[in-house]
N, C-alpha and C positions, 0 to 999 in steps of 0.2 A: 767405578763405584764410589760414591761420595761417602765420607766418614760420618756425615750427618743426614741420614736418609729422611728423618721426619722434618727437619728444617727445610729441606728442599723438595718436600712432597706438596701436591696441590691442596688448596683449601677452597671450599665452596660455601657460599652464603647467599640465599635469596636469588639464585640463578647466576650469581657472579662466581667465576672460577679464577682463582689466582694460581700462578704457576709455581709458587713456593710460599713460604711463611714469612718472608722478609718485607718489612714496611719501612718507608721513609717517614720519620717522625716530623710533625710540623715544627718549623723553626722560623721565627721572625727575622727577616733580612733587611727590610726597608729599602728595597731596590726598585720601587715602582713610582717614578715621578708623577705627581698628581693622582696617585692611587691607581694608576692604570698598568696592569701587567703587560710587558712588552716582549719582544723577541728574546732579550737576554734571559728573562725568567723562564720562558718556554724552553730555551736551550738548557738551562740549569737543571730543570726537572727531567728533561729528556735524556740528559747524560746519565742520570741515576737509573732511569728505565732501561736505557741501552746497556747499562752495567749489570742488569739482571734483577734489579729490585722489582718485586711483584706489585706492590701497591704504593703509590705516592699519596700522602696526605699533605695538602698544601699548607703553607704558612697560614696563620690565623688571618681571616679576612672579615671586616665588619659588614653586617647586614644593613646598617644605616649610619648616618654621620655621627650620632651620639656615641656609638660603640667603638669608634676608631681610636687606635693607639697613637698613630702618627700620620702625617700627611703623605709619607712615602710608603705606607703599608698598603698593599693592593686591596681595593675595596670590592664588595660584591653587590653593588648597586650602581646604576648609571649605565647607559648603553655602551659608552666608550670602554669602561672596565669589563663589562660582560663580553664584549667582542674580543678583548684581550684574553680573557679566560678561555674562550673557544679555541684560540690558537694554542694555548697551553695544553688543553685536552687533546687536541689533534696530535701535538708533538709527542705526548706521553703514549697515547694509543698507538702511534706509529712504531713504537718499540715494544709492543706487546704487554704493556703494564696497564693496570687500572689506576684511577685517580679519584680521590675524595676531596671535596672542598670543606675546609674547616671554617665554621662560622664562629666568630669571636667578638663578643661584646665586652669591653673592659669594665663597664660599670664605673664605680668610684675609684678610678685608677688612671694614672697617666705617667709618662716617663719621668717627670720631675720628682715623683715620690721616691724613686729609687736612684736618684742622682744622675739621670740621663737628660740630655738636651731634648726639649720638646720641639718637634719639627713643625708644629702648627704655629702660624703667625698669630692666630686667635684660637686657642683650644676650645673644643665644644664644651657645653655645659655637661658636667658629669652627673650621671643619674645612678641611683642604687636603691636597695630596699629601704635603708634608713639614713642615707647621707653619711655613711661611714666607709672609709677605705680599709680599716681594720678596727679591732676592738679599741674603743676610746679614741679613734682618729677621725674626727669629722672631715668630710671632703664632699663637695658637690651638694646635691639636694636629694631628699627622699622622693621616690617615684609616686605619682598619683595613680589611681586606677586607670585613668586614660593613658598614662605613660606605659603602664604594664600591657594594656591591650595593644597599643601601637607597636611596642617592641616585639610582642609575640607575632603580630602581623608582619613585621619586617623580616623576621626569621622565616616565616612561611613563604613570603614572596621570594626570598633568597633561595630556598629549597626548590621552588618551582623554576627559578631561573637556572639553577644548577642542572636540573633535569633537562631543560630545554637546550643547555649548552653541551650536553653529552657526558656529564660527569657520571661516574658509576655509583657514587654515594656521597653522603654529606656527614660531617662530624660536628656535633654541638660541643663547644668548649665549655664544660662546667667544672673546671679545675682551677687551682692556683690562685683563688681569691678573685676571679673575675665575676661578671654579673650573675649568671645562674648560681654560681658557687656562693656568692654573697647572700643570696636568698637562703641557700641551704645551711650555711654556717651560722650557728647561733651567735657567734661573736660579731657578725655584721648585720644580722637581721634582728632588729628590735621592734618590729612592727606589732601592732595590736589588732590588725584586721585579719581577714582570712588567709593572708599570706605570711603570717608570723605567729610565733608562740611555740606550739608543739612541733615535734619533728615532722609530723604529717602535714601540718600547715606550712612549715618552711619549705617543704618539698612541693607544694602546690604549683609554684611558678615553673620549676624545671619539668614537672609532669605535664602541665598545660603546654609548655614549649614543645616537648616531645610529641604530644598528640597532634599539634598543628603541623609540625614538621613531617610526621608520619602521614598525615592527610595529604599534604602537598607532594610528598615523595611517591605516593601510589605504591603499587606492588613491586615495581622494578628496581627502585633506588634503595641501596643499603643505607641504614641509619646507624651511625656510630655515635657514642657518647663518651667524652673524655672526663674522667673524674680523678681526684687526688685527695689525699689527706693534707699534705703540706700546702702552704700559701706563699706567695711572693713576699709578704711582709711577716710571715711567721712559719719558719720551716718545721716547727714542732707541732703545728696545728693539727687537729683531728676532727673529722666529721663523724667518726664512729669509734667508740671505745671498745667495742666487742663485736663478735660476729652477729649477734642478734640485732644490734643497732644497724650494722651495715646491711643486713638483710632487709630491714624496714626501709632502707633507701633504694637499693637496687631492684627489689622485686616489683614495686609499683612502676619504676622506670621501664623495666622489661615489659610489663603489662601494657604500658602506654605506647610501646612500639620500638624500643631500642633493639637493634639486631646484634650489635657488637659493643662491648665496653672496652675503652682504651684507658688503661690503668696507669696513671703517671706517678712514678716514684723516682727518687734520686738514684737508687740502686735497685735494680729489678728484683733481686733475690732476697732483699731484707725482709725478715718476718714482720708482720704488722700487729699480731696479737700474741700474747704469751701462751706458751704451751703448744705452738705449732710452727713449723718452718715455712708455711705458706706465705708468699708475698701477697700484695694487694690483688694482682691479677688472678692468683689462685683462689683467694677467698671470694672474689666477685663472681668468678665462674661457678664455683660451688653453690653460692647462694642465689644466683640469678637464673642459672640454667642456660645462660647465653655464652657464646664464644668471647674470649678476651684477648687483648693485645697487651703484652708486657713490654715496658720501656724503662730505661734508666741505666745509662753507663754500660751498655752491653759491649763487651770486648774492649773496654777502656779501663785504665787503672785507677781513675778517680772520678767522682761524680762532678757534674757541671756546676754545682753550687759550692764546691769546696774552694778554698782560696786560690788554687792554681787551675781549677777546672775550666775556666773560660780562656785560659792562656795555653795550657799544655796538658795533654793526656797521653800516656804511653799505651801501646797496644797490649792487651791481656788476652791472648789467644786461648789460654786455659779455660776461660769461661765458656767456650763453645761446647765442651763436654757437658757442663752443667745445664746449659740451654737445651741441648738435645735430650738430656735425661728428663728434664721437666716437660718438654714437648711430648716425649714418648709416654710419660705418665699421665698426660692429659691435664696438667696443671693450668696451662694456658694454650692458646692456639696459634698466635702470631707474635713476632717480636719486632719492635720498632727501633730503628737506629737513627740517631741524630748526628752528633759530632763524628762518629765513625764513618758515616756516609758523606759528610762534608770533606773529610780527608781522603776518602776512597770511593769515588763514584762507581767503581767496578768491584765493590766489596763482595757482592754475591758471586761474581765469576771467579774471583781470587779464592774465596773460601771453598766454593764448590769444586774447584780444580786442585785443591790441596796446596795452593800457593800462598798460604797465610804468612810466610816470611816476607812477602812483598807488601803486606799491609803497612800503611804509613801512620805514624802517630798524629793526633790532632794538635794543631798549633794555631796561634793567633792569626796567621796568614789565611787560614781557612775561613775566617769571618770577614775578611777584608775584600773579597772578590767573589764573583759568581763564576765558579769553574767546576 
């Protein structure tokens, strides 16, 4: 008998059944030369599936060239890349796990903005709602109506390709200050047309994106939507100051076709509004009526944006009792692990069998190889 019965209970959504509540969070690795996911990447995901993880969400993958973060990020367009993804899907399914493709358009953002080396010899032209990477930070150019229409079309084609490749679902990345989030966030959306101004108008692009993705997904594919308060360039940023404002965001998205909300926070249990101990995943579930995924430093001693977070994080097993309690209370439905699964491909089997003393801390070495 496991000490965490809810964590290891099945979860169902739109005909998909997961064997437990543990999800592999999307993590950019840039291990795809030419943007084509190969055998190495298939094996990397398959090891986490073999270790008991129920759902793999792939690293972010661009639906078109303009959305790509780097030349070695696996893409979701072009027959060579799609053929590679079919191999990844087969490898993960072979170990009894499900897999979602995360569609990621970076908008007015690239590695150089955060001090990373840009892997493109010639970076693509960066597009965004208002030509801003952040408030008061011009970058790239503002999208035209034709750009918006083309981008929504690219997402739709990527969803259709995911369905054809055998994926179980697709996740739209609308967090951390990337393109859909740049439309939603007032700091980066200064448009004066129907895509800018009031909250409802800033929400128009994400809602239209969801509707097209839902149309292409059909009835069988699960549609997940990742959102956050914090941004890459502003960790204190907020898209909603109170529950009412958050409800005005997530309810139209749920109505447009979102099945699951993936709620990205630096620490999963941090309250987001005064007067309540609910985190982002708890509030989004309460306000949207949809299942949610909680993510953020689960079973690790520090968050990944802390000074040491990308280098070292000790194991914090005591969090498991809190995770189980919140799952039992229905605060959220699934938990996503990032660094903990990089360090422990068999995290699920170890925890389920009561062998938590064998869990390894996260270290820099976990970032440097696919294992």
